[in-house]
C-alpha positions, 0 to 999 in steps of 0.5 A: 925236905921229908921228915926223917927224924923225931920232932919236938918243940919247947915253948919259946920267947912268944909263949907264956914260959920263962925263957931260962926255964924253957932252955933248961927243959930243952937241955934236959931233952937233949941229954935224954936224946943223947942217951937214947941215940948214943951220940953227942948232940949240938945246939943250932943257932943263927950265930955261934956268938949268940951263946952270950945272949943268955947266962943259961946258954953260956953254961951249956956244955954243947957246941953251937953250930950255925950256917957260918960255922964248920958243921959237925960230921955225922948225925946226932940229936939237935936242939935249935934255939931261936932259929930263923928258916935257914938255921932250921933247915941246917938243924933238920939236916944235922938231925937226920935219923935221930931227933930235933927239938926247936925252941922258937924265938920271935923272928920266925914262926915254927908252926908250919914246921911243927905241923909238917913234922907232927912235932910233940911239945915237950911241955904239956898244955901247949899246942900248935894251932891247925891251919886251913887245908887247901882245896885239892885242885889248888894243891894240884896247881902248886904241885905242878909248880913245884914239879916245874922248878921247885928245886931251884926256888922258881929262879931257874929257866922259866921258873919265875914265869911259870910260878907267877902265872900259876899264882896269878890264876890262884889269886883270881879264885873266889876261895883264893888261899892265903899267902901263909897257907900257900907258903906252908904247903910249898915249904912242907912239900919236901921239894924246895927250901923255905927260902923259895917258899917265902919267895913265892908267897911274897910274889903271891901277896904282890899279885893280890896287891895288883903288882905286875911282875917282870921276867929276867929280861924285864918283860911283863909276865 
């Protein structure tokens, strides 16, 4: 999805910052965002029950929303704590026209999101490493693949077949892109979900490993 909110991040569980201190910094950010936008914020987490994972979280005065919980109406600042891909997508939708800050956990790399949104780190001295840019003709192939069935995650009619053939062609290049670079480009396109991008990256890795894929009628592609 296109970025239509202010983007920030706070170093998380894999960084050299005390987890409780990181949460407290993130809470200060959320309070400031509430004041700036004049609307209440929420925490987005993988499950509402995760509040009990930390005494600092237990003390937080905000509601926690997840994919399984009832979503609040309207738009307001969101603090996503230790999200996976689906939780981050939810947080992006909830933060439209306001602001989103992410505290990464250990299960999901937020680097592609941070690069796509040009997110600002709330704590000085931390940076997201840049990624290698894809050649223009590789981007053209991926753009055509996205245009064919990206909105369905390549599981619509003919979507898997078209994607597999495109990915197979890319895998044969002398400068074949990495699966992570490919996934990041697809996920950052705004034309498909993170889940669909991950599916394509998995197929690409399998192709590079020599696997032959079948269509949904069990015929070789």
